[in-house]
C-alpha positions as a Markdown table, in Angstrom:
| # | Residue | x | y | z |
|---|---|---|---|---|
| 1 | Unk | -14.3 | -7.1 | 27.5 |
| 2 | Unk | -10.6 | -6.5 | 26.8 |
| 3 | Unk | -9.3 | -7.6 | 23.4 |
| 4 | Unk | -5.8 | -7.7 | 21.9 |
| 5 | Unk | -4.4 | -8.0 | 18.4 |
| 6 | Unk | -0.9 | -8.7 | 17.1 |
| 7 | Unk | -0.3 | -7.4 | 13.6 |
| 8 | Unk | 2.8 | -8.4 | 11.6 |
| 9 | Unk | 4.0 | -6.4 | 8.6 |
| 10 | Unk | 7.1 | -6.6 | 6.4 |
| 11 | Unk | 7.7 | -4.0 | 3.8 |
| 12 | Unk | 10.6 | -4.3 | 1.3 |
| 13 | Unk | 10.7 | -1.5 | -1.3 |
| 14 | Unk | 7.6 | 0.7 | -1.1 |
| 15 | Unk | 5.9 | 1.6 | 2.1 |
| 16 | Unk | 2.3 | 0.9 | 1.1 |
| 17 | Unk | 2.2 | -2.3 | 3.2 |
| 18 | Unk | 3.3 | -0.4 | 6.3 |
| 19 | Unk | 0.8 | 2.4 | 5.6 |
| 20 | Unk | -2.1 | 0.0 | 5.4 |
| 21 | Unk | -1.1 | -1.8 | 8.5 |
| 22 | Unk | -0.7 | 1.4 | 10.5 |
| 23 | Unk | -4.1 | 2.6 | 9.5 |
| 24 | Unk | -5.7 | -0.7 | 10.5 |
| 25 | Unk | -3.8 | -0.6 | 13.8 |
| 26 | Unk | -5.0 | 2.9 | 14.4 |
| 27 | Unk | -8.6 | 2.0 | 13.7 |
| 28 | Unk | -8.4 | -1.0 | 16.1 |
| 29 | Unk | -6.9 | 1.2 | 18.8 |
| 30 | Unk | -9.7 | 3.8 | 18.4 |
| 31 | Unk | -12.2 | 0.9 | 18.9 |
| 32 | Unk | -10.6 | 0.1 | 22.3 |
| 33 | Unk | -8.6 | -2.9 | 21.2 |
| 34 | Unk | -5.0 | -3.3 | 22.4 |
| 35 | Unk | -2.7 | -3.4 | 19.4 |
| 36 | Unk | 0.9 | -4.6 | 19.0 |
| 37 | Unk | 2.3 | -3.9 | 15.6 |
| 38 | Unk | 5.5 | -5.8 | 14.7 |
| 39 | Unk | 7.4 | -4.1 | 11.9 |
| 40 | Unk | 10.0 | -6.1 | 10.0 |
| 41 | Unk | 11.1 | -3.4 | 7.6 |
| 42 | Unk | 13.2 | -0.3 | 8.3 |
| 43 | Unk | 12.0 | 2.1 | 11.1 |
| 44 | Unk | 9.7 | 4.9 | 9.9 |
| 45 | Unk | 8.8 | 8.1 | 11.7 |
| 46 | Unk | 5.1 | 7.6 | 11.7 |
| 47 | Unk | 5.5 | 4.3 | 13.7 |
| 48 | Unk | 5.5 | 6.6 | 16.8 |
| 49 | Unk | 2.5 | 8.7 | 15.7 |
| 50 | Unk | -0.1 | 6.8 | 17.6 |
| 51 | Unk | 0.8 | 6.2 | 21.3 |
| 52 | Unk | -2.1 | 3.7 | 21.6 |
| 53 | Unk | -0.3 | 1.3 | 19.2 |
| 54 | Unk | 2.6 | -0.6 | 20.8 |
| 55 | Unk | 5.3 | -1.1 | 18.1 |
| 56 | Unk | 7.9 | -3.9 | 18.2 |
| 57 | Unk | 10.7 | -3.3 | 15.8 |
| 58 | Unk | 12.5 | -6.4 | 14.5 |
| 59 | Unk | 16.0 | -6.2 | 13.1 |
| 60 | Unk | 15.2 | -4.5 | 9.8 |
| 61 | Unk | 15.2 | -6.4 | 6.5 |
| 62 | Unk | 14.6 | -4.7 | 3.2 |
| 63 | Unk | 15.0 | -5.4 | -0.5 |
| 64 | Unk | 18.3 | -4.3 | -2.0 |
| 65 | Unk | 16.6 | -3.2 | -5.2 |
| 66 | Unk | 14.0 | -4.3 | -7.7 |
| 67 | Unk | 15.5 | -7.8 | -7.7 |
| 68 | Unk | 14.0 | -8.1 | -4.1 |
| 69 | Unk | 17.2 | -9.7 | -2.8 |
| 70 | Unk | 16.9 | -9.4 | 1.0 |
| 71 | Unk | 19.5 | -7.4 | 2.9 |
| 72 | Unk | 19.9 | -6.2 | 6.5 |
| 73 | Unk | 20.1 | -2.6 | 7.7 |
| 74 | Unk | 23.8 | -2.5 | 6.6 |
| 75 | Unk | 23.0 | -3.7 | 3.0 |
| 76 | Unk | 24.4 | -7.2 | 3.6 |
| 77 | Unk | 22.6 | -10.4 | 2.7 |
| 78 | Unk | 20.6 | -11.8 | 5.6 |
| 79 | Unk | 21.9 | -15.0 | 7.2 |
| 80 | Unk | 20.6 | -17.7 | 9.6 |
| 81 | Unk | 21.8 | -15.8 | 12.7 |
| 82 | Unk | 19.6 | -12.8 | 11.8 |
| 83 | Unk | 16.7 | -15.0 | 11.0 |
| 84 | Unk | 17.0 | -16.8 | 14.3 |
| 85 | Unk | 17.0 | -13.5 | 16.2 |
| 86 | Unk | 14.0 | -12.2 | 14.4 |
| 87 | Unk | 12.1 | -15.4 | 15.0 |
| 88 | Unk | 12.9 | -15.2 | 18.7 |
| 89 | Unk | 11.9 | -11.5 | 18.9 |
| 90 | Unk | 8.6 | -12.2 | 17.1 |
| 91 | Unk | 7.7 | -15.1 | 19.3 |
| 92 | Unk | 8.5 | -13.0 | 22.4 |
| 93 | Unk | 6.2 | -10.3 | 21.1 |
| 94 | Unk | 3.4 | -12.9 | 20.6 |
| 95 | Unk | 3.9 | -14.2 | 24.1 |
| 96 | Unk | 3.9 | -10.7 | 25.7 |
| 97 | Unk | 0.8 | -9.6 | 23.7 |
| 98 | Unk | -1.3 | -12.8 | 24.3 |
| 99 | Unk | -3.5 | -11.7 | 21.4 |
| 100 | Unk | -7.0 | -12.7 | 20.6 |
| 101 | Unk | -6.1 | -12.4 | 16.9 |
| 102 | Unk | -2.9 | -12.5 | 14.9 |
| 103 | Unk | -3.1 | -10.5 | 11.7 |
| 104 | Unk | -0.3 | -11.3 | 9.1 |
| 105 | Unk | 0.1 | -8.9 | 6.2 |
| 106 | Unk | 0.5 | -10.5 | 2.8 |
| 107 | Unk | 1.4 | -14.1 | 3.8 |
| 108 | Unk | 0.9 | -16.7 | 2.4 |
| 109 | Unk | 0.1 | -14.9 | -0.9 |
| 110 | Unk | 3.4 | -13.0 | -0.6 |
| 111 | Unk | 6.3 | -12.7 | 1.8 |
| 112 | Unk | 7.0 | -16.4 | 1.6 |
| 113 | Unk | 10.7 | -15.6 | 2.1 |
| 114 | Unk | 9.7 | -14.8 | 5.7 |
| 115 | Unk | 8.3 | -18.2 | 6.4 |
| 116 | Unk | 11.2 | -18.7 | 8.8 |
| 117 | Unk | 9.5 | -16.5 | 11.3 |
| 118 | Unk | 5.9 | -16.6 | 10.2 |
| 119 | Unk | 5.5 | -20.4 | 10.3 |
| 120 | Unk | 6.6 | -20.5 | 14.0 |
| 121 | Unk | 4.3 | -17.6 | 14.7 |
| 122 | Unk | 1.3 | -19.5 | 13.2 |
| 123 | Unk | 2.3 | -22.6 | 15.1 |
| 124 | Unk | 2.5 | -20.7 | 18.4 |
| 125 | Unk | -1.0 | -19.3 | 17.8 |
| 126 | Unk | -2.4 | -22.7 | 17.0 |
| 127 | Unk | -0.8 | -24.1 | 20.2 |
| 128 | Unk | -2.0 | -21.3 | 22.5 |
| 129 | Unk | -4.9 | -21.6 | 24.9 |
| 130 | Unk | -7.2 | -19.9 | 24.2 |
| 131 | Unk | -6.4 | -20.1 | 20.5 |
| 132 | Unk | -6.3 | -16.7 | 18.7 |
| 133 | Unk | -7.8 | -16.1 | 15.3 |
| 134 | Unk | -5.2 | -16.2 | 12.6 |
| 135 | Unk | -6.1 | -13.7 | 9.8 |
| 136 | Unk | -4.4 | -12.7 | 6.6 |
| 137 | Unk | -4.5 | -9.1 | 5.5 |
| 138 | Unk | -3.8 | -8.5 | 1.8 |
| 139 | Unk | -4.1 | -5.7 | -0.7 |
| 140 | Unk | -6.6 | -5.7 | -3.6 |
| 141 | Unk | -4.1 | -7.3 | -6.1 |
| 142 | Unk | -1.3 | -9.7 | -5.6 |
| 143 | Unk | 1.6 | -10.4 | -8.0 |
| 144 | Unk | 0.2 | -12.6 | -10.8 |
| 145 | Unk | 1.8 | -15.9 | -11.5 |
| 146 | Unk | 0.6 | -18.3 | -14.2 |
| 147 | Unk | 1.1 | -21.3 | -11.9 |
| 148 | Unk | -2.0 | -23.2 | -11.0 |
| 149 | Unk | -0.1 | -25.5 | -8.6 |
| 150 | Unk | 1.1 | -22.5 | -6.6 |
| 151 | Unk | -2.4 | -21.1 | -6.4 |
| 152 | Unk | -3.7 | -24.4 | -5.1 |
| 153 | Unk | -0.9 | -24.6 | -2.5 |
| 154 | Unk | -1.7 | -21.1 | -1.3 |
| 155 | Unk | -5.4 | -21.9 | -1.1 |
| 156 | Unk | -4.8 | -25.1 | 0.8 |
| 157 | Unk | -2.5 | -23.2 | 3.2 |
| 158 | Unk | -5.2 | -20.6 | 3.8 |
| 159 | Unk | -7.8 | -23.3 | 4.5 |
| 160 | Unk | -5.5 | -25.1 | 6.9 |
| 161 | Unk | -4.0 | -22.2 | 8.9 |
| 162 | Unk | -6.1 | -19.0 | 8.4 |
| 163 | Unk | -9.5 | -18.3 | 9.7 |
| 164 | Unk | -10.1 | -15.3 | 7.4 |
| 165 | Unk | -8.5 | -13.4 | 4.5 |
| 166 | Unk | -9.2 | -9.6 | 4.6 |
| 167 | Unk | -8.9 | -8.2 | 1.1 |
| 168 | Unk | -8.3 | -4.5 | 1.2 |
| 169 | Unk | -10.1 | -3.6 | -2.0 |
| 170 | Unk | -13.5 | -3.2 | -3.6 |
| 171 | Unk | -14.8 | -5.9 | -6.0 |
| 172 | Unk | -16.6 | -3.1 | -8.0 |
| 173 | Unk | -13.2 | -2.0 | -9.1 |
| 174 | Unk | -11.3 | -5.2 | -9.3 |
| 175 | Unk | -12.0 | -8.6 | -7.7 |
| 176 | Unk | -9.4 | -10.6 | -5.9 |
| 177 | Unk | -9.9 | -13.5 | -8.4 |
| 178 | Unk | -8.4 | -11.3 | -11.1 |
| 179 | Unk | -4.9 | -11.8 | -9.6 |
| 180 | Unk | -5.6 | -15.0 | -7.6 |
| 181 | Unk | -7.6 | -17.4 | -9.8 |
| 182 | Unk | -8.0 | -19.8 | -6.8 |
| 183 | Unk | -10.1 | -17.2 | -4.9 |
| 184 | Unk | -13.3 | -19.3 | -5.3 |
| 185 | Unk | -11.6 | -22.1 | -3.3 |
| 186 | Unk | -11.3 | -19.7 | -0.3 |
| 187 | Unk | -14.6 | -17.8 | -0.8 |
| 188 | Unk | -15.9 | -19.0 | 2.5 |
| 189 | Unk | -13.3 | -16.9 | 4.4 |
| 190 | Unk | -12.5 | -14.1 | 1.9 |
| 191 | Unk | -13.8 | -10.8 | 3.2 |
| 192 | Unk | -13.6 | -7.5 | 1.2 |
| 193 | Unk | -13.0 | -4.5 | 3.5 |
| 194 | Unk | -12.9 | -1.7 | 1.1 |
| 195 | Unk | -9.7 | 0.3 | 0.4 |
| 196 | Unk | -7.7 | 1.3 | 3.3 |
| 197 | Unk | -7.2 | 5.0 | 2.7 |
| 198 | Unk | -6.2 | 7.9 | 4.8 |
| 199 | Unk | -4.6 | 11.0 | 3.2 |
| 200 | Unk | -1.6 | 12.7 | 4.7 |
| 201 | Unk | 0.2 | 9.6 | 6.0 |
| 202 | Unk | 3.5 | 10.1 | 4.2 |
| 203 | Unk | 6.3 | 8.2 | 5.8 |
| 204 | Unk | 9.8 | 9.6 | 5.4 |
| 205 | Unk | 12.7 | 7.9 | 6.9 |
| 206 | Unk | 13.1 | 8.2 | 10.7 |
| 207 | Unk | 15.8 | 10.8 | 10.4 |
| 208 | Unk | 13.3 | 13.3 | 8.9 |
| 209 | Unk | 11.2 | 13.3 | 12.0 |
| 210 | Unk | 7.4 | 13.0 | 12.2 |
| 211 | Unk | 5.1 | 14.9 | 9.8 |
| 212 | Unk | 2.5 | 17.4 | 11.0 |
| 213 | Unk | -1.1 | 16.2 | 10.9 |
| 214 | Unk | -3.6 | 18.2 | 8.8 |
| 215 | Unk | -5.8 | 20.5 | 10.8 |
| 216 | Unk | -8.8 | 18.2 | 10.7 |
| 217 | Unk | -6.9 | 15.1 | 11.8 |
| 218 | Unk | -7.0 | 11.9 | 9.8 |
| 219 | Unk | -10.7 | 11.3 | 9.2 |
| 220 | Unk | -13.1 | 12.0 | 6.4 |
| 221 | Unk | -12.0 | 9.4 | 3.9 |
| 222 | Unk | -14.7 | 9.8 | 1.3 |
| 223 | Unk | -14.5 | 13.5 | 0.4 |
| 224 | Unk | -14.0 | 13.0 | -3.3 |
| 225 | Unk | -16.8 | 10.3 | -3.7 |
| 226 | Unk | -19.2 | 12.7 | -2.0 |
| 227 | Unk | -18.8 | 15.4 | -4.6 |
| 228 | Unk | -16.7 | 17.8 | -2.5 |
| 229 | Unk | -14.0 | 17.8 | -5.2 |
| 230 | Unk | -15.5 | 19.0 | -8.4 |
| 231 | Unk | -14.5 | 20.0 | -11.9 |
| 232 | Unk | -14.7 | 23.7 | -11.0 |
| 233 | Unk | -11.5 | 23.7 | -9.0 |
| 234 | Unk | -8.8 | 25.6 | -11.0 |
| 235 | Unk | -5.9 | 23.2 | -11.9 |
| 236 | Unk | -2.4 | 24.1 | -12.9 |
| 237 | Unk | 1.0 | 22.5 | -12.9 |
| 238 | Unk | 2.4 | 18.9 | -13.2 |
| 239 | Unk | 3.0 | 16.8 | -10.1 |
| 240 | Unk | 5.4 | 13.8 | -10.6 |
| 241 | Unk | 5.3 | 11.5 | -7.7 |
| 242 | Unk | 7.6 | 8.4 | -7.2 |
| 243 | Unk | 5.8 | 7.3 | -4.0 |
| 244 | Unk | 7.6 | 6.2 | -0.9 |
| 245 | Unk | 9.7 | 3.4 | -2.4 |
| 246 | Unk | 13.1 | 3.3 | -4.0 |
| 247 | Unk | 12.1 | 2.3 | -7.5 |
| 248 | Unk | 11.0 | 5.6 | -9.1 |
| 249 | Unk | 14.3 | 7.0 | -10.5 |
| 250 | Unk | 13.6 | 6.1 | -14.2 |
| 251 | Unk | 10.2 | 7.8 | -14.0 |
| 252 | Unk | 11.6 | 11.0 | -12.4 |
| 253 | Unk | 14.4 | 11.2 | -15.0 |
| 254 | Unk | 12.1 | 10.7 | -17.9 |
| 255 | Unk | 9.7 | 13.4 | -16.6 |
| 256 | Unk | 12.6 | 15.8 | -16.2 |
| 257 | Unk | 13.7 | 15.2 | -19.7 |
| 258 | Unk | 10.2 | 15.6 | -21.1 |
| 259 | Unk | 9.9 | 18.9 | -19.4 |
| 260 | Unk | 13.3 | 20.0 | -20.8 |
| 261 | Unk | 12.0 | 19.1 | -24.3 |
| 262 | Unk | 9.0 | 21.4 | -23.9 |
| 263 | Unk | 6.2 | 19.3 | -22.4 |
| 264 | Unk | 3.8 | 21.8 | -20.7 |
| 265 | Unk | 6.8 | 24.0 | -20.3 |
| 266 | Unk | 4.7 | 27.0 | -19.3 |
| 267 | Unk | 3.3 | 25.2 | -16.3 |
| 268 | Unk | 5.1 | 24.7 | -13.0 |
| 269 | Unk | 6.4 | 21.2 | -12.3 |
| 270 | Unk | 7.0 | 19.5 | -9.0 |
| 271 | Unk | 8.9 | 16.3 | -8.7 |
| 272 | Unk | 8.4 | 14.3 | -5.4 |
| 273 | Unk | 11.1 | 11.7 | -5.2 |
| 274 | Unk | 10.1 | 9.8 | -2.1 |
| 275 | Unk | 12.2 | 9.4 | 1.0 |
| 276 | Unk | 14.1 | 6.3 | -0.2 |
| 277 | Unk | 15.7 | 7.6 | -3.4 |
| 278 | Unk | 19.5 | 7.4 | -2.9 |
| 279 | Unk | 20.9 | 10.8 | -1.9 |
| 280 | Unk | 23.3 | 10.9 | -5.0 |
| 281 | Unk | 20.3 | 10.5 | -7.4 |
| 282 | Unk | 18.3 | 13.1 | -5.5 |
| 283 | Unk | 21.2 | 15.6 | -5.7 |
| 284 | Unk | 21.6 | 14.9 | -9.4 |
| 285 | Unk | 17.9 | 15.7 | -10.0 |
| 286 | Unk | 18.1 | 18.9 | -8.1 |
| 287 | Unk | 21.2 | 20.0 | -10.0 |
| 288 | Unk | 19.6 | 19.3 | -13.4 |
| 289 | Unk | 16.2 | 20.7 | -12.8 |
| 290 | Unk | 15.5 | 23.8 | -15.0 |
| 291 | Unk | 13.7 | 26.9 | -13.9 |
| 292 | Unk | 10.1 | 26.2 | -13.1 |
| 293 | Unk | 10.8 | 22.7 | -11.7 |
| 294 | Unk | 10.8 | 22.1 | -8.0 |
| 295 | Unk | 12.4 | 18.9 | -6.6 |
| 296 | Unk | 11.4 | 17.7 | -3.2 |
| 297 | Unk | 11.5 | 14.4 | -1.3 |
| 298 | Unk | 7.9 | 14.4 | 0.0 |
| 299 | Unk | 4.9 | 16.6 | 0.8 |
| 300 | Unk | 2.5 | 15.8 | 3.5 |
| 301 | Unk | -0.2 | 17.7 | 1.5 |
| 302 | Unk | 0.1 | 15.5 | -1.6 |
| 303 | Unk | -3.7 | 14.9 | -1.8 |
| 304 | Unk | -4.3 | 18.6 | -1.9 |
| 305 | Unk | -1.6 | 19.1 | -4.6 |
| 306 | Unk | -3.3 | 16.4 | -6.7 |
| 307 | Unk | -6.7 | 18.1 | -6.3 |
| 308 | Unk | -5.2 | 21.3 | -7.9 |
| 309 | Unk | -2.7 | 20.0 | -10.4 |
| 310 | Unk | -3.2 | 19.9 | -14.2 |
| 311 | Unk | -1.7 | 16.5 | -14.5 |
| 312 | Unk | -0.5 | 13.9 | -12.1 |
| 313 | Unk | 2.3 | 11.5 | -13.2 |
| 314 | Unk | 3.1 | 8.5 | -11.0 |
| 315 | Unk | 3.5 | 4.8 | -10.6 |
| 316 | Unk | 0.3 | 2.8 | -9.8 |
| 317 | Unk | 0.8 | 1.8 | -6.2 |
| 318 | Unk | -2.2 | 1.1 | -3.9 |
| 319 | Unk | -2.0 | 4.4 | -2.0 |
| 320 | Unk | -1.0 | 6.6 | -4.9 |
| 321 | Unk | -3.9 | 5.4 | -7.0 |
| 322 | Unk | -6.4 | 6.1 | -4.2 |
| 323 | Unk | -5.0 | 9.6 | -3.9 |
| 324 | Unk | -5.5 | 10.2 | -7.6 |
| 325 | Unk | -9.0 | 8.7 | -7.7 |
| 326 | Unk | -10.3 | 10.8 | -4.8 |
| 327 | Unk | -8.7 | 14.0 | -6.2 |
| 328 | Unk | -10.2 | 13.2 | -9.6 |
| 329 | Unk | -6.8 | 14.2 | -11.0 |
| 330 | Unk | -5.9 | 13.9 | -14.7 |
| 331 | Unk | -3.4 | 11.1 | -14.3 |
| 332 | Unk | -0.7 | 9.4 | -16.2 |
| 333 | Unk | 0.3 | 6.0 | -14.7 |
| 334 | Unk | 3.6 | 4.3 | -15.3 |
| 335 | Unk | 3.3 | 1.1 | -13.3 |
| 336 | Unk | 6.3 | -0.5 | -11.7 |
| 337 | Unk | 6.9 | -3.8 | -13.5 |
| 338 | Unk | 10.4 | -5.0 | -12.7 |
| 339 | Unk | 11.2 | -8.6 | -11.9 |
| 340 | Unk | 7.8 | -10.0 | -12.9 |
| 341 | Unk | 5.9 | -7.5 | -10.7 |
| 342 | Unk | 2.3 | -7.3 | -12.1 |
| 343 | Unk | 0.3 | -5.7 | -9.3 |
| 344 | Unk | 0.7 | -2.1 | -10.5 |
| 345 | Unk | 0.2 | -2.9 | -14.1 |
| 346 | Unk | -3.0 | -4.7 | -13.5 |
| 347 | Unk | -4.4 | -1.8 | -11.5 |
| 348 | Unk | -3.3 | 0.7 | -14.1 |
| 349 | Unk | -4.8 | -1.3 | -16.9 |
| 350 | Unk | -8.1 | -1.4 | -15.1 |
| 351 | Unk | -8.1 | 2.4 | -14.6 |
| 352 | Unk | -7.1 | 3.1 | -18.2 |
| 353 | Unk | -9.9 | 0.8 | -19.4 |
| 354 | Unk | -12.4 | 2.8 | -17.3 |
| 355 | Unk | -11.1 | 6.1 | -18.7 |
| 356 | Unk | -9.7 | 7.2 | -15.3 |
| 357 | Unk | -6.0 | 7.4 | -16.4 |
| 358 | Unk | -3.6 | 7.3 | -19.3 |
| 359 | Unk | -1.2 | 4.3 | -19.2 |
| 360 | Unk | 2.5 | 4.2 | -20.1 |
| 361 | Unk | 4.0 | 0.8 | -19.7 |
| 362 | Unk | 7.4 | 0.8 | -17.9 |
| 363 | Unk | 8.9 | -1.0 | -20.9 |
| 364 | Unk | 7.7 | 1.9 | -23.2 |
| 365 | Unk | 8.8 | 4.7 | -20.9 |
| 366 | Unk | 10.8 | 7.5 | -22.6 |
| 367 | Unk | 10.7 | 11.3 | -22.5 |
| 368 | Unk | 8.7 | 11.3 | -25.7 |
| 369 | Unk | 6.1 | 8.7 | -24.7 |
| 370 | Unk | 5.7 | 10.3 | -21.3 |
| 371 | Unk | 5.3 | 13.8 | -22.9 |
| 372 | Unk | 2.6 | 12.4 | -25.3 |
| 373 | Unk | 0.7 | 10.8 | -22.4 |
| 374 | Unk | 0.9 | 14.0 | -20.3 |
| 375 | Unk | -0.5 | 16.1 | -23.1 |
| 376 | Unk | -3.2 | 13.5 | -23.7 |
| 377 | Unk | -4.2 | 13.5 | -20.0 |
| 378 | Unk | -4.2 | 17.2 | -19.8 |
| 379 | Unk | -6.7 | 17.5 | -22.6 |
| 380 | Unk | -9.5 | 15.4 | -21.1 |
| 381 | Unk | -11.6 | 14.9 | -18.0 |
| 382 | Unk | -11.0 | 11.6 | -16.2 |
| 383 | Unk | -13.9 | 9.2 | -15.6 |
| 384 | Unk | -15.3 | 9.3 | -12.1 |
| 385 | Unk | -14.6 | 6.0 | -10.3 |
| 386 | Unk | -16.4 | 5.3 | -7.1 |
| 387 | Unk | -14.9 | 2.9 | -4.5 |
| 388 | Unk | -15.3 | 2.2 | -0.9 |
| 389 | Unk | -12.4 | 3.7 | 1.0 |
| 390 | Unk | -13.4 | 3.0 | 4.6 |
| 391 | Unk | -11.2 | -0.1 | 4.8 |
| 392 | Unk | -9.4 | 0.7 | 8.0 |
| 393 | Unk | -12.6 | 1.1 | 10.1 |
| 394 | Unk | -14.2 | -1.9 | 8.3 |
| 395 | Unk | -11.2 | -4.1 | 9.0 |
| 396 | Unk | -11.2 | -3.1 | 12.7 |
| 397 | Unk | -14.9 | -4.0 | 13.0 |
| 398 | Unk | -14.4 | -7.3 | 11.1 |
| 399 | Unk | -11.5 | -8.3 | 13.3 |
| 400 | Unk | -13.5 | -7.5 | 16.4 |
| 401 | Unk | -16.4 | -9.6 | 15.1 |
| 402 | Unk | -14.1 | -12.5 | 14.3 |
| 403 | Unk | -12.7 | -12.4 | 17.8 |
| 404 | Unk | -16.2 | -12.3 | 19.2 |
| 405 | Unk | -17.1 | -15.5 | 17.4 |
| 406 | Unk | -19.0 | -14.2 | 14.3 |
| 407 | Unk | -18.9 | -16.9 | 11.6 |
| 408 | Unk | -16.4 | -15.9 | 8.9 |
| 409 | Unk | -18.7 | -17.3 | 6.1 |
| 410 | Unk | -21.4 | -14.9 | 7.2 |
| 411 | Unk | -19.0 | -11.9 | 7.1 |
| 412 | Unk | -17.6 | -13.0 | 3.8 |
| 413 | Unk | -21.0 | -13.1 | 2.1 |
| 414 | Unk | -22.3 | -10.0 | 3.8 |
| 415 | Unk | -19.4 | -7.6 | 3.0 |
| 416 | Unk | -19.0 | -8.7 | -0.6 |
| 417 | Unk | -22.7 | -8.4 | -1.5 |
| 418 | Unk | -22.9 | -5.0 | 0.3 |
| 419 | Unk | -20.0 | -3.5 | -1.6 |
| 420 | Unk | -21.2 | -4.8 | -5.0 |
| 421 | Unk | -24.7 | -3.5 | -4.3 |
| 422 | Unk | -23.6 | 0.1 | -3.3 |
């Protein structure tokens, strides 16, 4: 039986949303399902990595900066003409794919500014014969808002228009209700998949070309939780990673200043800026780096670097934290918290409470506070945190089961209990 899935993803600053969607798309394709991935953010090299996944590139929209003001590829505010073209292209992709399931990343919990194209997509799915499943794909934590009316409205929208909500997290670490208090109202269609993790999928901008795959491919997601990474590995050096987004400049500059002031000055330091740091800021970091400090945009072997470093310093994005946990790295987390963003702070607070990381709030970030945190992390072993990281394969199996008519309530109860019981 031939099955087809259309997957819509829109990333704005960081690339975590795109990474998760690509991994899920790849897992679906490996299971023999035809996949069309519609990308609304800027093109990325890895979009072409899996020839089994058909990619439809909409006219790119991104966030100008941490204010999340939407701009086009030229940096100009988006207008009605661009919105209309994107809507038309998205509906054309839906018509061509004739999917059995439509998977929308984030919406309606996030990406509400893209309702101009997502509402028509959902309406087209509801009007189609046969009618495809409409599924929301969402990370472990959404941005917290103390707004019960908004939570109720989102829950009502989910109940009205979505057959299932796939939460790409593990309730043993943090439940979806922690960031979305109305989660009990959608419990009958809320399905935990585990974390969507796959090392070595670093996405530079398209101009940098595709990255080489590791020798063993992209499988083997549970190495650290199976004890293959132990305390006997010699560790040295400090790795400062700003992820794949454009919001890490303050962290990078504070780290460089801490190193100049003598923090672990005898150890080699490596600053990974991410592909989207503006060229002028990247050049300034390179010029000011003292001896013993290497500045690079990205490394495809970041998980291996983390397994062998003395201290990891980073923000607390979804993919970065998984890299850290599976490497059992001594970690300092400086969560991105601009413009009422709470996702990274909530994740970092949870890991700090478990003893798995040292937390420095973005509002407290300075060379001195960062140096203190680095020295504190270097002096202790992190707690071992076990999470399910087979979220891509689980998501593919769940989507296939939903297409085949499996009751969503049965899947919701089964997956949640299974993970909590592990």
